[in-house]
One Martini backbone bead per residue (centre of mass of N, CA, C, O) as a GRO file, in nm:
protein
   81
    1MET     BB    1   0.055   0.064  -0.017
    2ASP     BB    2   0.305   0.257  -0.016
    3ILE     BB    3   0.353   0.250  -0.322
    4PHE     BB    4   0.109   0.418  -0.395
    5ALA     BB    5   0.200   0.679  -0.257
    6PHE     BB    6   0.467   0.712  -0.402
    7LEU     BB    7   0.357   0.718  -0.695
    8THR     BB    8   0.157   0.951  -0.659
    9ILE     BB    9   0.359   1.168  -0.564
   10THR     BB   10   0.548   1.147  -0.804
   11TYR     BB   11   0.340   1.214  -1.023
   12GLN     BB   12   0.258   1.490  -0.902
   13SER     BB   13   0.550   1.626  -0.920
   14TYR     BB   14   0.561   1.588  -1.258
   15SER     BB   15   0.292   1.731  -1.287
   16MET     BB   16   0.094   2.014  -1.461
   17ASP     BB   17  -0.197   1.916  -1.405
   18LEU     BB   18  -0.501   1.975  -1.258
   19VAL     BB   19  -0.635   1.696  -1.274
   20THR     BB   20  -0.399   1.541  -1.149
   21LEU     BB   21  -0.403   1.684  -0.881
   22TYR     BB   22  -0.687   1.594  -0.796
   23LEU     BB   23  -0.646   1.284  -0.824
   24THR     BB   24  -0.402   1.256  -0.630
   25ARG     BB   25  -0.535   1.381  -0.382
   26PHE     BB   26  -0.762   1.176  -0.367
   27GLY     BB   27  -0.582   0.923  -0.340
   28ILE     BB   28  -0.438   1.014  -0.078
   29GLY     BB   29  -0.693   1.043   0.091
   30ILE     BB   30  -0.776   0.748   0.079
   31TYR     BB   31  -0.517   0.631   0.193
   32LEU     BB   32  -0.523   0.785   0.467
   33GLY     BB   33  -0.797   0.677   0.560
   34ILE     BB   34  -0.722   0.379   0.566
   35SER     BB   35  -0.454   0.391   0.734
   36GLY     BB   36  -0.590   0.554   0.979
   37THR     BB   37  -0.772   0.294   1.051
   38VAL     BB   38  -0.615   0.019   1.030
   39ILE     BB   39  -0.349   0.051   1.191
   40PRO     BB   40  -0.458   0.112   1.480
   41ALA     BB   41  -0.632  -0.144   1.499
   42TYR     BB   42  -0.397  -0.342   1.469
   43LEU     BB   43  -0.222  -0.247   1.708
   44VAL     BB   44  -0.438  -0.305   1.924
   45SER     BB   45  -0.477  -0.616   1.857
   46ILE     BB   46  -0.149  -0.687   1.915
   47SER     BB   47  -0.148  -0.583   2.187
   48PRO     BB   48  -0.118  -0.571   2.497
   49PRO     BB   49  -0.357  -0.522   2.734
   50GLU     BB   50  -0.189  -0.293   2.898
   51LEU     BB   51  -0.146  -0.116   2.601
   52THR     BB   52  -0.410  -0.050   2.446
   53GLY     BB   53  -0.486   0.240   2.538
   54ILE     BB   54  -0.219   0.392   2.465
   55ILE     BB   55  -0.215   0.317   2.164
   56GLY     BB   56  -0.493   0.441   2.090
   57THR     BB   57  -0.424   0.733   2.202
   58PHE     BB   58  -0.153   0.810   2.062
   59ASN     BB   59  -0.256   0.856   1.778
   60GLN     BB   60  -0.449   1.096   1.843
   61LEU     BB   61  -0.237   1.275   1.978
   62LEU     BB   62  -0.049   1.309   1.729
   63ILE     BB   63  -0.257   1.437   1.546
   64THR     BB   64  -0.316   1.684   1.726
   65ILE     BB   65  -0.028   1.791   1.731
   66GLY     BB   66   0.007   1.823   1.424
   67VAL     BB   67  -0.224   2.025   1.382
   68SER     BB   68  -0.121   2.240   1.581
   69VAL     BB   69   0.153   2.292   1.447
   70GLY     BB   70   0.046   2.364   1.166
   71TYR     BB   71  -0.123   2.603   1.258
   72ARG     BB   72   0.104   2.766   1.390
   73LEU     BB   73   0.289   2.790   1.142
   74GLY     BB   74   0.078   2.931   0.963
   75TYR     BB   75   0.035   3.174   1.149
   76LEU     BB   76   0.328   3.274   1.150
   77TYR     BB   77   0.361   3.306   0.844
   78GLN     BB   78   0.122   3.505   0.798
   79HIS     BB   79   0.242   3.729   1.023
   80THR     BB   80   0.550   3.762   0.877
   81ALA     BB   81   0.494   3.825   0.555
   0.00000   0.00000   0.00000
């Protein structure tokens, strides 16, 4: 599945067509939606019972931190440029 993401991003970076941009963004969105759902569920199912809660929570915590950092960097860039 990661080869799909690699090929899609590579194709997107070499193409200058707007339709290709939309199609590759849509494909990456589908890929991220599937991997963002399946991988955490798999990790929780194979983890030891005493670590199940922290592994399930850690994924959402890192997503929240990433969104917060991205928002903050965008805010700083917007107000310094």
